[in-house]
C-alpha positions in Angstrom: 142.5 71.7 313.1 141.2 68.3 311.1 140.1 65.3 313.3 140.8 61.7 311.8 137.7 60.1 311.0 139.5 56.9 313.0 139.6 58.8 316.4 142.0 56.3 318.1 142.8 57.5 321.4 146.4 58.4 321.7 146.9 60.0 318.1 148.3 63.1 317.5 145.2 65.4 317.3 145.4 67.1 320.7 149.1 67.7 319.9 149.5 68.4 316.6 149.5 72.3 317.4 152.4 72.0 319.5 154.3 69.5 316.9 153.8 71.8 313.9 155.8 74.7 315.3 158.5 72.6 315.0 158.1 71.3 311.5 160.2 72.6 308.5 158.1 76.1 306.8 158.3 74.1 303.4 157.5 70.6 302.8 157.9 69.1 299.6 156.7 65.6 300.6 155.7 64.6 304.1 156.8 60.8 304.7 155.3 59.2 307.4 156.3 55.7 308.4 153.7 55.2 311.0 150.8 57.2 309.7 148.1 55.6 311.9 145.2 57.4 311.6 146.4 60.4 309.6 146.0 62.9 312.3 149.3 64.6 311.4 148.9 64.5 307.4 145.7 66.0 307.6 147.1 68.9 309.6 150.1 69.3 307.8 150.7 71.3 304.5 153.2 69.9 301.9 153.1 69.3 298.0 152.5 65.6 298.6 152.2 62.9 300.9 153.5 59.6 301.5 151.6 57.6 304.2 152.9 53.9 305.5 151.9 51.8 308.4 152.6 48.1 309.2 148.6 47.6 310.2 146.8 46.2 307.1 143.7 47.2 308.2 144.5 50.7 309.2 146.0 51.3 305.3 142.7 49.2 303.9 140.4 51.7 305.6 142.4 54.7 304.3 142.5 53.3 301.0 138.6 52.5 301.1 137.9 56.1 302.2 140.2 57.2 299.4 138.2 55.1 297.0 135.2 57.6 297.4 137.3 60.8 297.1 135.1 61.9 294.0 131.8 60.0 295.2 131.6 60.8 299.0 127.6 60.7 298.4 127.9 56.9 297.6 129.5 56.5 300.8 127.6 58.2 302.8 124.6 56.2 301.3 126.1 53.1 301.7 127.0 53.8 305.6 123.7 55.0 306.5 122.0 52.2 305.0 124.2 49.7 306.9 123.6 51.8 310.1 119.7 51.2 309.5 120.3 47.9 308.5 122.2 46.9 311.9 119.9 49.3 314.2 122.5 51.6 315.4 121.9 55.0 317.3 123.1 57.9 314.6 122.0 61.2 316.2 123.4 62.6 312.9 120.7 60.9 311.1 118.0 61.5 313.6 117.9 58.0 315.2 117.7 58.5 318.7 118.1 56.3 321.9 114.8 56.2 323.6 114.3 58.4 326.6 113.1 55.7 328.6 116.5 53.9 328.3 118.5 57.1 329.2 116.7 57.3 332.0 117.6 53.7 333.3 121.1 53.9 331.9 122.2 57.3 332.5 126.0 56.9 331.6 125.6 53.8 329.4 122.9 53.9 327.2 124.6 54.5 323.9 126.2 51.2 324.7 123.4 49.4 326.0 121.2 50.4 322.9 124.2 49.5 320.5 125.4 46.2 321.8 123.1 43.8 320.2 123.8 45.4 316.7 127.5 45.7 317.4 127.9 42.2 318.5 126.3 41.1 315.0 128.1 43.4 312.9 131.0 41.8 314.6 130.1 38.6 313.7 129.4 39.5 310.0 132.7 41.0 309.7 134.6 38.3 311.0 133.2 35.8 308.5 134.1 38.5 305.7 137.3 40.4 306.7 137.5 42.3 303.3 134.6 44.0 304.3 136.0 47.6 304.9 132.6 49.7 305.4 131.7 46.8 308.2 135.1 47.6 309.7 134.7 51.1 309.7 131.5 50.6 311.4 132.8 48.6 314.0 135.7 51.3 314.4 133.0 54.1 314.7 131.0 52.0 317.5 133.7 50.1 319.1 135.2 50.7 322.6 138.1 53.5 322.4 137.7 53.4 318.2 140.1 50.8 318.2 141.6 48.3 315.6 142.1 45.1 317.9 142.1 41.3 316.9 142.4 38.2 318.4 145.1 35.2 318.0 142.7 33.7 315.5 142.5 37.0 313.7 139.0 38.1 314.8 138.2 41.3 315.6 137.3 41.1 319.0 136.6 45.0 320.7 133.8 45.3 322.8 130.7 48.1 321.9 131.7 51.6 322.9 129.5 54.1 324.7 129.6 56.1 321.5 127.0 57.4 318.8 127.4 58.5 315.2 127.0 62.2 315.7 127.6 65.5 314.0 131.2 65.6 315.0 132.1 62.2 313.5 130.2 63.4 310.5 132.4 66.5 310.5 135.7 64.6 310.7 134.4 62.6 307.9 133.9 65.4 305.9 136.9 67.0 306.7 139.1 63.9 305.4 137.1 63.8 302.2 138.0 67.7 301.7 141.5 66.8 302.2 141.7 63.8 299.9 140.1 65.6 297.3 142.7 68.5 297.3 145.7 66.4 297.9 147.3 63.4 296.8 148.3 60.4 299.1 150.1 57.6 298.4 149.6 54.5 301.3 152.1 51.9 301.7 151.6 48.7 304.2 154.6 47.5 305.6 157.6 47.8 308.2 158.9 51.2 308.5 162.4 50.4 307.9 161.8 48.9 304.5 159.5 51.7 303.5 162.1 54.1 304.4 164.7 52.1 302.6 162.6 52.2 299.4 161.8 55.9 299.5 163.3 58.1 296.9 163.9 61.2 299.1 164.0 64.7 297.4 165.1 68.3 298.6 162.7 69.7 301.6 161.2 66.2 302.0 160.1 65.7 305.5 159.9 62.8 307.9 157.7 62.4 310.6 157.7 59.3 313.0 155.3 58.5 315.6 156.3 54.6 316.4 155.0 52.5 319.3 156.4 53.7 322.5 158.5 50.9 323.6 157.6 52.0 327.6 154.1 52.3 327.4 151.2 49.9 327.6 149.0 50.9 324.8 147.5 48.0 323.2 149.5 49.3 320.0 152.8 49.0 321.3 152.7 45.5 322.7 154.5 44.4 319.9 157.2 46.6 319.8 160.7 45.5 321.0 164.0 46.8 322.2 165.2 45.3 318.6 162.5 47.7 316.9 163.4 50.8 318.9 167.1 50.1 318.0 166.3 49.6 314.2 164.4 52.9 314.3 166.9 55.0 316.0 169.7 53.6 313.4 167.3 54.5 310.3 166.4 57.7 311.9 170.7 58.3 312.2 171.1 57.3 308.2 168.2 59.7 307.5 170.1 62.5 309.4 173.6 61.6 307.6 171.4 62.2 304.2 170.1 65.7 305.0 166.7 64.4 305.4 164.6 66.3 308.2 162.8 64.3 310.4 160.8 64.5 313.9 160.2 61.7 316.1 157.6 61.8 318.7 158.1 59.3 321.7 158.5 59.4 325.8 161.4 59.3 327.5 159.3 58.8 330.9 156.1 57.1 331.6 154.5 55.5 334.6 157.8 55.2 336.5 159.6 53.6 333.2 162.2 55.2 331.6 163.8 54.8 328.1 167.4 55.4 329.0 168.8 54.3 325.5 166.6 57.0 323.8 167.5 59.7 326.1 171.1 58.9 325.6 170.5 58.7 321.6 168.5 61.8 321.5 171.1 64.2 322.9 172.6 64.6 319.5 169.4 66.0 318.3 166.9 68.6 319.3 164.7 67.8 322.1 161.4 69.6 322.4 159.3 69.0 325.5 155.4 68.1 324.5 152.7 68.8 327.1 151.5 65.1 327.0 147.9 63.7 326.5 149.0 60.3 326.7 146.1 57.9 327.6 146.0 54.4 329.0 144.0 52.0 327.3 142.9 50.4 330.4 141.3 53.3 332.2 141.5 56.7 330.0 143.3 58.2 332.9 146.4 60.7 332.0 149.7 59.1 332.9 152.8 60.9 334.4 154.5 61.2 331.1 157.7 62.8 329.8 156.8 63.2 326.0 159.1 64.9 323.8 159.5 65.8 320.1 163.1 64.7 318.8 164.5 66.5 315.5 167.1 67.7 313.3 165.1 70.5 312.2 165.6 74.2 313.9 163.5 77.0 312.7 
């Protein structure tokens, strides 16, 4: 399986094997209104791909990496030079944390070593928010690899206890391999507007992984009952047109229940998913009933 180079907590990388068996066998275009870091399209065979997200920075990051699809070495040169310029650890490049620091900070030595460089990088990016290379570096070294901005629009995530290691390099390599072999068109905008302007063809497939109404993840805070209602109506319209779809969501999370979703889903196939849903606040797996709702029957 291919890991997204954006490493979002809660993405579908760990669940993709469970999900894919319920996708259509032959997909013309995979259409994602909530593509996030791209774990689903990276692991789904299709003739073409349409990927949308409301998060403008997420789409800018995808487009940025795609600009190097035929010259990945130039990306790596720029990326490595920036790591060296700021003084980050990068075990993949042979830049290691001193042993003395590891002894004094056994569990947090990456965060301690990289904090000063990270703070400087964050300040520099906030002075020029068009610099996607610096934003990607913030994503690599930030806590839980999140994209988080304050009310003033400044990136405000703290440093994470992480390093640029072989696994992260391999994820980048896999991403570059995929975009070299496949054509992906990226869009930025509201999911409903995106679906309304999409020209569907036979054997297209829509996979939806929206923010979950009853969860407390940072990503989901702006999602409301009105968003959920619009989403379910939009999916019904897809079904009425004969478009195949699959929706990831949760019926129950931390004692909360999405009763409207459960009621709506009865008209479709409901598949229980063994969840890996993780809370942003403490990284612990919560009592969650995660499902895949689809009109596909294989």
